[in-house]
VEXVEXLUM-586487 format. One line per field, with one value per residue: x, y, z of N, C-alpha, C in turn; residue number from 1. Coordinates in Angstrom, 3 decimals, m for minus. Layout:
BEGIN
nX (X,...)
nY (Y,...)
nZ (Z,...)
caX (X,...)
caY (Y,...)
caZ (Z,...)
cX (X,...)
cY (Y,...)
cZ (Z,...)
seq (NUM,...)
This chain:
BEGIN
nX (3.471,5.311,8.411,11.848,12.715,13.497,11.122,9.534,7.730,5.573,4.750,3.498,1.260,m0.059,m0.486,m2.005,m4.321,m5.254,m5.524,m7.493,m9.720,m9.958,m10.650,m13.117,m14.536,m15.053,m13.108,m10.685,m7.872,m4.449,m1.988,1.293,4.457,7.051,9.674,10.257,11.307,10.352,9.623,9.041,7.036,4.998,4.497,3.778,1.360,m0.168,m0.505,m2.390,m2.665,m1.077,m1.368,0.165,1.782,4.048,6.413,9.211,12.639,13.029,10.359,9.035,10.730,10.922,11.969,10.433,8.433,9.658,10.224,7.674,6.799,8.540,7.504,5.083,2.910,0.186,m0.013,m0.578,m0.348,2.413,4.690,7.980,9.960,8.752,8.425,11.032,12.181,10.752,11.315,14.002,15.439,17.382,17.224,14.530,14.469,16.105,14.693,12.382,13.656,14.466,12.091,11.296,9.777,9.027,11.237,13.115,16.399,19.145,21.565,23.481,25.226,27.781,29.546,30.435,30.853,33.292,33.526,31.323,27.855,27.100,25.128,24.759,23.224,19.992,19.642,18.174,19.022,19.006,18.499,18.943,17.197,14.898,11.870,9.188,10.349,12.768,15.969,16.311,17.455,17.384,19.577,20.863,23.088,26.725,27.918,26.145,26.307,28.032,26.812,24.299,25.049,26.022,23.779,22.018,23.679,23.714,21.551,21.655,23.666,23.892,23.271,20.988,21.081,19.170,18.006,16.471,13.032,10.569,7.374,3.883,3.401,2.077,m0.033,m1.079,m3.224,m3.399,m5.516,m6.126,m6.398,m7.266,m7.114,m7.103,m8.683,m6.813,m4.447,m3.290,m0.430,0.469,3.010,3.013,3.720,5.995,7.554,10.161,9.619,7.793,8.215,9.227,7.798,5.792,4.328,3.298,2.683,m0.111,m1.666,0.498,0.701,m1.186,m3.846,m5.039,m7.890,m9.896,m6.692,m5.022,m4.357,m4.157,m6.673,m5.476,m2.880,m3.652,m4.631,m2.243,m0.621,m2.039,m1.887,0.890,1.262,m0.048,1.376,3.963,3.512,2.775,5.356,6.934,5.689,3.707,1.149,m2.129,m2.150,m0.921,0.843,1.619,3.917,4.472,6.121,4.761,6.231,7.119,8.007,8.463,6.030,4.096,6.439,7.880,8.421,8.553,7.375,5.183,4.902,3.526,1.344,0.858,m1.560,m2.604,m4.155,m3.521,m2.873,m2.582,m3.544,m6.073,m7.518,m7.794,m9.284,m11.601,m12.606,m13.264,m15.549,m15.010,m14.960,m12.946,m12.891,m13.720,m11.765,m9.644,m10.411,m10.586,m7.846,m6.819,m8.305,m7.555,m4.984,m4.939,m6.400,m5.919)
nY (18.010,15.018,16.018,15.400,13.083,9.564,8.589,9.776,8.810,7.566,9.807,11.315,9.740,9.897,12.716,13.125,11.821,13.416,15.798,15.270,14.812,17.351,18.882,17.605,18.260,20.890,22.859,25.402,24.315,23.649,21.588,21.111,20.219,19.572,19.321,21.334,24.671,25.782,28.116,30.117,28.824,28.599,31.371,32.260,30.829,31.885,30.745,30.181,28.320,25.399,22.045,19.363,16.726,15.433,12.809,11.505,12.689,16.224,16.731,15.454,16.048,18.540,20.467,21.650,22.567,24.558,26.332,27.154,28.283,30.470,31.858,32.446,30.851,28.945,25.364,21.899,19.313,18.363,20.608,22.202,21.240,18.876,17.418,17.084,15.742,13.341,12.220,11.749,9.073,8.507,10.887,10.599,8.123,8.512,10.434,8.773,6.842,8.438,9.147,6.696,5.010,1.990,0.553,m1.140,m2.257,m0.428,1.317,3.891,4.488,6.408,5.890,3.214,0.034,m2.211,m4.151,m5.646,m6.343,m4.820,m5.722,m8.379,m11.025,m11.814,m8.479,m5.255,m3.110,0.311,3.343,6.489,8.601,8.077,7.033,4.687,2.157,2.420,1.359,m0.362,m3.338,m6.712,m8.373,m11.476,m12.801,m12.678,m12.432,m11.060,m8.434,m6.317,m5.664,m4.764,m2.560,m1.011,m0.632,0.964,3.313,4.276,6.029,7.708,9.638,8.541,5.361,3.296,0.764,m1.921,m4.281,m7.241,m7.494,m9.831,m10.697,m9.720,m7.051,m3.836,m0.965,2.403,4.833,8.346,10.881,14.132,14.193,11.687,8.240,5.815,2.838,m0.224,m1.586,m4.806,m5.879,m7.903,m8.910,m10.009,m12.736,m13.959,m11.924,m10.649,m8.579,m5.631,m4.105,m1.806,m2.706,m4.458,m2.426,m0.851,m2.198,m3.605,m6.076,m6.560,m6.690,m7.853,m6.627,m6.620,m6.124,m5.753,m5.686,m8.720,m8.936,m8.921,m7.281,m5.907,m5.530,m4.059,m1.608,m0.772,m0.298,1.832,3.792,4.198,5.199,7.562,8.831,8.916,10.638,13.089,13.523,14.156,16.237,16.245,17.222,17.191,14.831,11.468,8.459,5.604,3.122,m0.206,m3.074,m5.868,m7.311,m10.633,m11.002,m8.407,m7.061,m4.313,m2.395,0.544,1.593,3.687,7.070,8.378,11.441,12.404,10.570,8.099,8.322,6.743,4.121,1.730,2.481,2.744,4.697,5.865,3.444,2.724,4.904,4.648,2.351,3.570,4.987,7.230,8.776,9.071,11.714,13.244,12.564,13.976,16.670,16.827,16.529,18.857,20.657,20.078,20.824,23.521,24.369,24.798)
nZ (m22.752,m23.987,m24.241,m23.433,m22.271,m21.438,m21.356,m23.234,m25.287,m23.875,m22.325,m24.385,m24.863,m22.475,m22.356,m24.710,m24.015,m21.813,m23.151,m25.011,m23.211,m21.954,m24.126,m24.864,m22.780,m23.128,m22.788,m23.654,m25.179,m25.639,m27.046,m26.190,m27.073,m24.924,m25.794,m27.435,m27.554,m24.382,m22.873,m24.895,m26.396,m24.407,m23.971,m26.682,m27.132,m25.172,m22.543,m19.516,m17.572,m16.825,m17.716,m16.640,m18.260,m18.371,m18.176,m16.393,m16.525,m16.434,m16.532,m14.293,m12.252,m11.056,m12.695,m15.000,m13.370,m11.826,m13.798,m14.584,m12.277,m12.203,m14.406,m13.479,m13.854,m13.082,m12.374,m12.724,m10.284,m8.088,m6.374,m6.746,m4.881,m3.899,m6.302,m7.189,m4.950,m4.892,m7.341,m7.265,m6.113,m4.215,m2.588,m1.689,m0.551,1.706,3.035,3.700,5.353,7.499,8.540,9.393,7.737,6.162,3.881,1.252,2.225,1.250,m0.808,m2.376,m5.455,m6.980,m9.090,m11.086,m9.300,m9.051,m7.198,m6.596,m5.213,m2.055,m0.578,m0.896,m2.887,m4.163,m5.899,m6.685,m9.235,m10.098,m12.012,m10.229,m10.754,m12.523,m14.270,m14.828,m14.777,m16.190,m17.151,m15.153,m13.413,m12.301,m10.236,m9.836,m9.527,m9.058,m11.527,m13.130,m12.271,m13.413,m15.886,m15.087,m13.673,m15.877,m17.299,m15.647,m15.266,m17.804,m17.827,m15.695,m13.393,m10.877,m9.232,m7.604,m5.349,m4.212,m1.848,m2.978,m2.582,m1.521,m2.516,m3.303,m5.711,m5.256,m5.803,m4.821,m5.567,m4.988,m4.577,m4.245,m0.845,m0.580,m0.687,m3.176,m4.362,m3.844,m6.074,m7.189,m8.947,m11.577,m13.564,m16.899,m19.340,m18.571,m17.590,m15.473,m13.565,m12.971,m15.517,m18.197,m20.511,m19.338,m18.147,m20.150,m22.620,m24.252,m22.512,m21.091,m18.432,m15.611,m13.818,m10.561,m8.743,m5.941,m4.507,m3.603,m0.691,2.951,5.133,7.141,6.037,3.896,5.163,6.407,4.302,3.015,4.988,4.938,2.265,2.438,4.416,3.195,1.065,2.468,3.842,1.589,0.528,m1.386,m3.764,m4.826,m6.576,m6.791,m7.240,m5.393,m4.934,m3.795,m2.475,m0.986,1.272,2.359,4.935,6.078,5.462,3.942,1.914,0.959,m2.405,m4.439,m4.992,m7.398,m9.018,m11.293,m12.483,m14.981,m17.615,m19.431,m21.583,m20.372,m17.861,m14.295,m12.366,m13.482,m13.616,m10.907,m10.108,m11.442,m10.214,m7.865,m8.557,m10.063,m13.177,m16.239,m17.287,m14.952,m13.188,m14.450,m14.130,m11.343,m10.591,m11.558,m9.962,m7.322,m7.532,m7.410,m5.182,m1.885)
caX (3.632,6.443,9.664,13.061,13.229,13.317,9.605,8.806,6.476,4.437,4.268,2.615,0.060,m0.808,m0.804,m3.175,m5.599,m5.781,m5.882,m8.883,m10.614,m10.093,m11.518,m14.458,m15.329,m15.421,m11.976,m9.843,m6.704,m3.307,m1.056,2.581,5.603,8.070,10.946,10.390,11.786,9.178,9.073,8.510,5.663,4.071,4.075,3.139,0.094,m0.944,m0.992,m2.532,m2.752,m0.351,m1.666,1.432,1.638,5.397,6.989,10.611,13.460,12.690,9.020,8.573,11.809,10.977,12.536,9.316,7.794,10.502,10.073,6.284,6.738,9.190,6.602,3.936,1.788,m0.279,0.101,m1.127,0.507,3.228,5.640,9.351,10.639,8.190,8.662,12.508,12.580,10.093,11.979,15.340,15.177,18.278,16.558,13.161,14.728,16.606,13.442,11.716,14.462,14.460,10.722,11.080,8.956,9.738,11.707,14.163,17.727,19.723,22.654,23.736,26.546,27.991,30.239,30.437,31.698,33.603,33.510,30.042,26.904,27.361,23.971,24.683,22.313,19.649,19.468,17.736,19.895,18.145,18.963,18.303,16.118,14.134,10.552,8.682,11.323,13.828,17.308,16.180,17.753,17.387,20.810,20.684,24.504,27.767,28.281,25.209,26.465,28.537,25.779,23.249,25.567,26.084,22.369,21.653,24.420,23.369,20.436,21.832,25.022,23.779,22.549,20.433,21.029,18.308,17.828,15.214,12.063,9.762,5.983,3.230,3.593,0.832,0.053,m2.204,m3.426,m3.738,m6.237,m6.218,m5.893,m7.949,m6.520,m7.991,m8.606,m5.420,m4.425,m2.180,0.148,1.134,3.650,2.619,4.591,7.223,8.378,10.600,9.101,6.927,9.223,8.472,6.935,4.734,3.655,2.600,2.206,m1.371,m1.614,1.894,0.485,m2.596,m4.174,m6.182,m8.570,m8.905,m5.416,m5.175,m3.666,m4.995,m7.267,m4.390,m1.864,m4.200,m4.704,m0.919,m0.181,m2.700,m1.305,2.195,1.141,m0.353,2.552,4.986,3.068,2.972,6.695,7.437,4.969,2.913,m0.013,m3.170,m2.234,0.330,0.646,2.675,4.228,4.870,6.197,4.292,7.292,6.595,8.490,8.211,4.760,4.096,7.585,7.758,9.228,8.675,6.148,5.161,4.042,2.704,1.105,0.328,m3.014,m2.850,m5.166,m3.084,m2.396,m3.152,m4.387,m7.516,m8.242,m8.187,m10.344,m12.903,m13.149,m13.891,m16.683,m14.691,m14.682,m11.681,m12.952,m13.864,m10.414,m8.728,m10.782,m10.108,m6.523,m6.544,m8.973,m6.835,m3.757,m5.002,m7.168,m5.095)
caY (16.428,14.780,16.192,14.800,12.014,8.262,8.339,10.625,8.294,7.520,11.209,11.652,9.013,10.539,14.038,13.072,11.445,14.392,16.826,14.775,14.992,18.684,19.328,16.967,18.920,22.163,23.727,25.770,23.753,23.597,20.559,21.599,19.253,20.197,19.309,22.606,25.780,25.904,29.472,30.704,28.181,29.059,32.814,32.319,30.200,32.604,29.664,30.693,27.285,24.240,20.804,18.692,15.302,15.007,11.744,11.376,13.793,17.369,16.715,14.969,16.244,19.945,21.471,22.386,23.221,25.684,27.250,27.652,29.244,31.736,32.575,32.681,30.127,27.767,24.068,20.600,18.385,18.919,21.745,21.978,20.332,17.559,16.767,16.755,14.698,12.133,11.655,11.391,7.938,8.682,11.833,10.163,7.081,9.168,10.940,7.694,6.253,9.491,9.090,5.381,4.323,0.882,0.473,m2.093,m1.870,0.230,2.305,4.684,4.584,7.515,5.402,1.690,m0.488,m3.511,m5.189,m6.354,m5.709,m4.979,m6.441,m9.831,m11.175,m10.897,m7.148,m4.508,m1.885,1.157,4.828,7.190,9.563,7.682,6.439,3.619,1.084,2.571,1.133,m1.247,m4.723,m7.655,m9.023,m12.610,m13.483,m11.623,m12.275,m10.079,m7.207,m5.270,m5.304,m4.022,m1.089,m0.302,m0.239,2.000,4.407,4.812,6.807,8.631,9.560,7.798,4.216,2.775,m0.857,m2.393,m5.717,m7.653,m7.909,m10.984,m10.555,m9.027,m5.563,m3.167,0.461,3.112,6.186,9.301,12.036,15.028,13.394,10.399,6.951,5.132,1.358,m0.822,m2.514,m5.574,m5.916,m9.158,m8.871,m11.279,m13.253,m14.371,m10.746,m10.858,m7.606,m4.650,m3.383,m0.901,m3.510,m4.824,m1.358,m0.098,m3.012,m4.296,m7.499,m6.742,m7.008,m8.222,m5.807,m7.301,m5.034,m5.315,m6.437,m9.929,m8.732,m8.861,m6.072,m5.226,m4.992,m2.766,m0.415,m0.377,0.343,3.071,4.797,4.538,5.886,9.016,9.462,9.223,11.912,14.055,13.786,14.647,17.518,15.938,17.906,16.893,13.486,10.687,6.951,5.120,1.827,m1.082,m4.579,m6.523,m8.257,m11.702,m10.842,m7.020,m6.296,m3.306,m1.683,1.573,1.565,5.067,7.870,8.972,12.580,12.608,9.104,7.751,8.457,5.965,3.163,0.771,3.135,2.256,5.629,5.875,2.231,2.779,5.992,4.086,1.559,4.471,5.650,8.439,8.449,9.768,13.166,13.680,12.521,14.985,17.904,16.702,16.738,20.284,21.344,19.819,21.515,25.009,24.607,24.309)
caZ (m22.921,m24.766,m23.576,m23.984,m21.464,m21.986,m21.333,m24.195,m26.044,m22.869,m22.076,m25.427,m24.728,m21.323,m22.768,m25.695,m23.354,m21.074,m24.049,m25.480,m22.120,m21.782,m25.349,m24.675,m21.627,m23.537,m22.397,m24.699,m24.687,m26.661,m26.788,m26.320,m26.850,m24.188,m26.406,m28.052,m26.535,m23.766,m22.552,m26.080,m26.662,m23.422,m24.264,m27.854,m26.963,m24.055,m21.538,m18.285,m16.758,m17.558,m17.227,m16.935,m18.738,m18.681,m17.376,m16.502,m16.239,m17.082,m16.292,m12.912,m11.340,m10.636,m13.567,m15.570,m12.280,m11.583,m14.929,m14.507,m10.985,m12.559,m15.326,m12.730,m14.516,m12.277,m13.095,m12.049,m9.539,m6.967,m6.577,m7.200,m3.974,m3.892,m7.627,m7.249,m3.966,m5.276,m8.510,m6.877,m5.204,m3.213,m1.678,m1.187,0.504,2.985,3.782,4.231,6.454,8.507,9.085,9.853,6.941,5.578,2.292,1.266,2.506,0.033,m0.915,m3.778,m6.081,m7.883,m10.173,m11.034,m8.288,m9.505,m6.118,m6.347,m4.208,m0.643,0.104,m1.332,m4.023,m5.238,m5.600,m7.781,m9.513,m10.990,m11.937,m9.164,m11.252,m13.831,m13.948,m15.710,m14.749,m17.147,m16.631,m13.898,m13.618,m11.132,m10.307,m8.929,m9.239,m9.228,m12.998,m13.777,m11.658,m14.342,m16.948,m14.467,m13.533,m17.065,m17.774,m14.766,m15.490,m19.035,m17.717,m14.653,m12.801,m9.701,m9.216,m6.430,m5.126,m3.168,m1.647,m3.642,m1.719,m2.025,m2.227,m4.347,m5.801,m5.244,m5.908,m4.330,m6.131,m4.049,m5.250,m3.234,0.229,m0.661,m1.175,m4.075,m4.015,m4.058,m7.202,m7.341,m10.349,m12.045,m14.913,m17.669,m20.382,m17.827,m17.163,m14.022,m12.685,m13.591,m16.328,m19.196,m21.273,m18.548,m17.765,m21.208,m23.698,m24.021,m21.964,m20.486,m16.942,m15.177,m12.627,m9.683,m7.949,m5.000,m4.301,m2.804,0.435,4.082,5.502,7.916,5.067,3.049,5.984,6.631,2.969,2.841,5.877,4.541,1.123,2.765,5.127,2.223,0.342,3.394,3.926,0.300,0.196,m2.482,m3.916,m5.796,m7.162,m6.852,m7.136,m4.469,m5.245,m2.733,m2.405,0.304,1.619,3.124,6.273,6.647,5.191,2.845,1.927,m0.175,m3.548,m4.882,m5.243,m8.698,m8.827,m12.418,m12.835,m16.207,m17.805,m20.679,m21.605,m19.583,m16.546,m13.056,m11.634,m13.917,m13.303,m9.510,m9.917,m12.047,m9.231,m6.851,m9.178,m10.687,m14.538,m16.504,m17.269,m13.699,m12.671,m15.058,m13.451,m9.855,m10.460,m11.715,m8.891,m6.173,m7.618,m7.171,m3.986,m0.824)
cX (4.898,7.744,10.816,13.544,13.018,11.955,8.722,7.604,5.296,3.902,3.288,1.220,m0.749,m1.213,m1.971,m4.428,m6.188,m6.355,m7.338,m9.940,m10.967,m11.076,m12.891,m15.367,m15.495,m14.309,m11.255,m8.511,m5.671,m2.338,0.408,3.627,6.743,9.449,11.265,10.901,10.522,8.681,8.522,7.130,4.661,3.543,3.355,1.633,m0.810,m1.412,m1.191,m2.789,m2.161,m0.882,m0.678,1.125,3.018,5.965,8.480,11.370,12.958,11.193,8.527,9.607,11.973,11.379,11.428,8.488,8.404,10.237,8.639,6.184,7.465,8.348,5.231,2.599,1.429,m0.121,m0.425,0.003,1.334,4.212,7.091,10.115,10.010,8.508,10.136,12.874,11.907,10.818,13.288,15.195,16.237,17.782,15.401,13.562,15.295,15.567,12.616,12.398,14.341,13.072,10.376,9.949,9.581,10.033,12.787,15.584,18.301,21.010,22.845,25.108,26.696,29.031,30.185,31.377,31.907,33.617,32.331,29.124,27.274,26.202,23.832,23.764,21.092,19.387,18.824,18.661,19.017,18.809,18.254,17.190,15.549,12.854,10.306,9.597,12.399,15.138,17.366,16.634,17.623,18.638,20.759,22.031,25.481,28.158,27.351,25.417,27.010,27.661,24.701,23.793,25.597,24.766,21.875,22.377,24.250,22.334,20.615,23.210,25.056,22.958,22.161,20.535,20.203,18.236,16.448,14.277,11.084,8.282,5.282,3.462,2.119,1.005,m1.168,m2.149,m3.897,m4.356,m6.605,m5.705,m6.583,m7.215,m7.528,m7.894,m7.230,m5.399,m3.137,m1.622,0.903,1.616,3.177,3.835,5.935,8.142,8.823,10.061,8.273,7.711,8.386,7.514,5.721,3.783,2.735,2.123,0.839,m1.187,m0.274,1.823,m0.945,m2.854,m5.293,m6.633,m9.854,m7.784,m5.602,m4.185,m4.665,m5.580,m6.146,m3.362,m2.347,m4.253,m3.275,m0.364,m0.725,m2.064,0.154,2.266,0.830,0.800,3.731,4.755,3.222,4.421,7.372,6.828,4.169,1.693,m0.896,m3.222,m0.859,m0.085,1.905,2.675,4.843,5.300,5.711,5.152,6.643,6.993,8.082,6.841,4.973,5.557,7.515,8.783,9.564,7.259,6.217,4.223,3.264,2.343,0.614,m1.150,m3.265,m3.829,m4.866,m2.701,m3.203,m4.011,m5.767,m8.245,m8.714,m9.341,m11.672,m13.557,m13.711,m15.020,m16.333,m14.228,m13.414,m11.795,m13.014,m12.421,m9.554,m9.192,m10.387,m8.654,m6.162,m7.249,m8.171,m5.382,m3.730,m5.834,m6.316,m5.996)
cY (16.296,14.823,15.432,13.602,10.723,7.775,9.224,10.038,7.955,8.826,11.588,10.922,9.562,11.977,14.031,12.708,12.523,15.601,16.611,15.043,16.472,19.294,18.922,17.778,20.423,23.327,24.194,25.290,23.560,22.652,21.047,20.459,20.074,20.031,20.528,23.634,26.256,27.307,30.259,30.081,28.548,30.507,32.924,31.892,30.889,31.615,30.436,29.642,26.010,22.971,19.847,17.175,14.783,14.011,11.923,12.742,15.060,17.705,16.448,15.457,17.737,21.020,22.280,23.098,24.635,26.745,28.038,28.548,30.548,32.544,32.839,32.156,28.939,26.523,22.959,19.913,19.081,20.016,21.249,21.058,19.015,16.769,16.306,15.707,13.500,11.391,11.171,10.310,7.977,9.718,11.205,8.989,7.602,9.710,9.836,6.994,7.214,9.406,7.700,4.630,3.169,0.907,m0.576,m1.503,m1.463,0.961,2.881,4.520,5.595,7.125,3.860,1.119,m1.976,m4.669,m6.031,m5.704,m5.911,m5.543,m7.863,m9.672,m11.950,m9.475,m6.454,m3.337,m1.084,2.530,5.489,8.095,9.243,7.062,5.313,2.495,1.109,2.230,0.215,m2.714,m5.478,m8.443,m10.282,m13.275,m12.400,m11.384,m11.266,m8.551,m6.068,m4.831,m4.479,m2.682,m0.394,0.160,0.876,3.313,4.994,6.019,7.954,8.516,8.950,6.627,3.908,1.284,m1.098,m3.877,m6.144,m8.125,m8.881,m10.799,m9.825,m7.510,m5.039,m1.642,1.170,4.434,7.156,10.585,12.911,14.412,12.112,9.245,6.143,3.591,0.759,m1.780,m3.395,m5.765,m7.144,m9.055,m10.222,m11.590,m13.455,m13.115,m10.953,m9.842,m6.611,m3.709,m2.567,m1.557,m3.923,m3.664,m0.812,m0.995,m3.572,m5.722,m7.753,m7.103,m7.318,m7.454,m6.427,m6.376,m5.750,m6.246,m7.723,m9.957,m8.687,m7.457,m5.320,m4.695,m3.852,m1.546,0.060,0.295,1.654,4.089,5.181,5.422,7.418,9.652,9.757,10.598,13.156,14.593,14.509,16.027,17.355,16.773,17.343,15.480,12.761,9.196,6.428,3.691,1.003,m2.422,m4.941,m7.612,m9.311,m11.613,m9.460,m6.427,m5.300,m2.520,m0.606,1.357,2.913,5.704,8.555,10.269,12.985,11.194,9.062,7.879,7.773,4.917,2.034,1.196,2.805,3.338,5.740,4.653,2.321,3.900,5.419,3.104,2.290,5.243,7.031,8.103,9.496,11.222,13.810,13.727,13.743,16.363,17.909,16.976,18.239,21.072,21.228,20.542,22.968,25.415,23.933,23.332)
cZ (m23.844,m24.037,m24.247,m23.169,m22.068,m22.017,m22.235,m24.877,m25.100,m22.484,m23.166,m25.234,m23.482,m21.759,m23.721,m25.051,m22.494,m22.027,m24.575,m24.441,m21.962,m22.890,m25.300,m23.733,m21.899,m23.243,m23.588,m24.317,m25.850,m26.138,m27.048,m26.145,m26.222,m24.584,m27.124,m27.065,m25.706,m23.357,m23.696,m26.378,m25.715,m23.616,m25.560,m27.764,m25.809,m22.971,m20.208,m17.261,m17.432,m16.946,m17.593,m17.192,m18.955,m17.643,m17.525,m16.233,m17.078,m16.810,m14.869,m11.954,m10.808,m11.624,m14.332,m14.543,m11.798,m12.665,m14.758,m13.295,m11.449,m13.536,m14.601,m13.391,m13.573,m13.019,m12.137,m11.285,m8.469,m7.432,m6.787,m6.205,m4.039,m5.215,m7.547,m6.180,m4.365,m6.491,m8.205,m5.758,m3.993,m2.083,m0.963,m0.145,1.880,3.746,4.413,5.421,7.656,9.194,9.632,8.952,6.154,4.175,2.392,1.569,1.184,0.150,m2.316,m4.211,m7.128,m9.017,m9.934,m9.931,m8.690,m8.433,m5.915,m5.351,m2.854,0.113,m0.249,m2.531,m3.479,m4.906,m6.864,m7.952,m10.463,m10.938,m10.819,m9.602,m12.450,m13.322,m14.937,m15.852,m15.764,m16.537,m15.429,m14.276,m12.111,m11.317,m9.356,m8.745,m9.536,m10.701,m13.739,m13.316,m12.640,m15.434,m16.443,m14.162,m14.808,m17.500,m16.942,m15.137,m16.858,m18.983,m16.614,m14.057,m11.364,m9.850,m7.837,m6.389,m3.984,m3.017,m2.286,m2.643,m2.347,m1.631,m3.418,m4.446,m5.971,m5.405,m5.434,m4.883,m5.044,m4.924,m4.166,m1.918,0.405,m1.322,m1.919,m3.820,m4.620,m5.199,m6.999,m8.699,m10.495,m13.482,m15.595,m18.571,m19.762,m17.550,m15.768,m12.935,m13.580,m14.389,m17.305,m20.089,m20.643,m18.278,m18.927,m22.476,m23.297,m23.598,m21.248,m18.990,m16.708,m13.799,m11.804,m8.724,m7.293,m4.875,m3.285,m1.587,1.723,4.357,6.252,6.987,4.224,3.883,6.294,5.442,2.760,3.748,5.445,3.300,1.509,3.402,4.136,1.368,1.203,3.604,2.780,0.025,m1.067,m2.495,m5.048,m6.171,m7.006,m6.912,m6.367,m4.588,m3.991,m3.163,m1.018,0.611,2.596,4.603,6.804,6.323,4.049,3.004,0.796,m1.243,m4.035,m4.932,m6.610,m8.659,m10.099,m12.986,m14.272,m16.419,m19.153,m20.499,m20.608,m18.088,m15.425,m12.333,m12.223,m13.558,m11.834,m9.330,m10.475,m10.826,m7.924,m7.304,m9.714,m12.195,m14.922,m16.659,m15.917,m13.029,m13.161,m14.358,m12.064,m9.657,m10.648,m10.392,m7.601,m6.268,m7.301,m5.946,m2.793,0.148)
seq (1,2,3,4,5,6,7,8,9,10,11,12,13,14,15,16,17,18,19,20,21,22,23,24,25,26,27,28,29,30,31,32,33,34,35,36,37,38,39,40,41,42,43,44,45,46,47,48,49,50,51,52,53,54,55,56,57,58,59,60,61,62,63,64,65,66,67,68,69,70,71,72,73,74,75,76,77,78,79,80,81,82,83,84,85,86,87,88,89,90,91,92,93,94,95,96,97,98,99,100,101,102,103,104,105,106,107,108,109,110,111,112,113,114,115,116,117,118,119,120,121,122,123,124,125,126,127,128,129,130,131,132,133,134,135,136,137,138,139,140,141,142,143,144,145,146,147,148,149,150,151,152,153,154,155,156,157,158,159,160,161,162,163,164,165,166,167,168,169,170,171,172,173,174,175,176,177,178,179,180,181,182,183,184,185,186,187,188,189,190,191,192,193,194,195,196,197,198,199,200,201,202,203,204,205,206,207,208,209,210,211,212,213,214,215,216,217,218,219,220,221,222,223,224,225,226,227,228,229,230,231,232,233,234,235,236,237,238,239,240,241,242,243,244,245,246,247,248,249,250,251,252,253,254,255,256,257,258,259,260,261,262,263,264,265,266,267,268,269,270,271,272,273,274,275,276,277,278,279,280,281,282,283,284,285,286,287,288,289,290,291,292)
């Protein structure tokens, strides 16, 4: 848990919740801050199974997964390729486009473009490889374009520009191959979208379960969530985010391979709605990680 990403503080919250669950269930567990020299810490503590609670770069992007593969230590969640592809929005969007899975019109920038958005306005500008809405901006007019690019490039060498979709935001947790109940997300306090504050501050967002979408839209979103996970090679657990666009229906935003497990996190809430308590969820993620 922890690590060095912009999501370090949230990673600690997830890690502490999982650690407490493992201890509560009688497992011998050690909490390790991944900001420390990790190979030494793993060897010193004689780790024979790693439960990953790392959010963001270094944790969700295949780096720690590659290290654990090299050290022959089994771990929770997806492997190197799936983690890297899901974290890199440029890569995942190319895969979604190739499979004809609906997502917002988009393009990537490897350096700031002073000419303005090629998609017109409004658009969403985001770093290619960050989570928790870090570095994300909604650009409604040309004057806001330079600041949005500066914000995105603070966190990554590539920025993604997407046409802003209109409609409710929903998320679908995947546990093993099972889709959990769909949650609709409503940011509160006049937040323009589901940003870092809305995700993690108490009362920052309102979660509606079941989501207020039609049965046909729910079926379509579930099919797309499972298809996206299959294309990326996701293992054990994921959370797939969508906008249910007014014209196009459910459109993929991204796939999260290490979903949050904090008090305000969506995956545990969806699991509870499916009759799975937090301790059982923690065990199921580990079980599905090692059983093909």
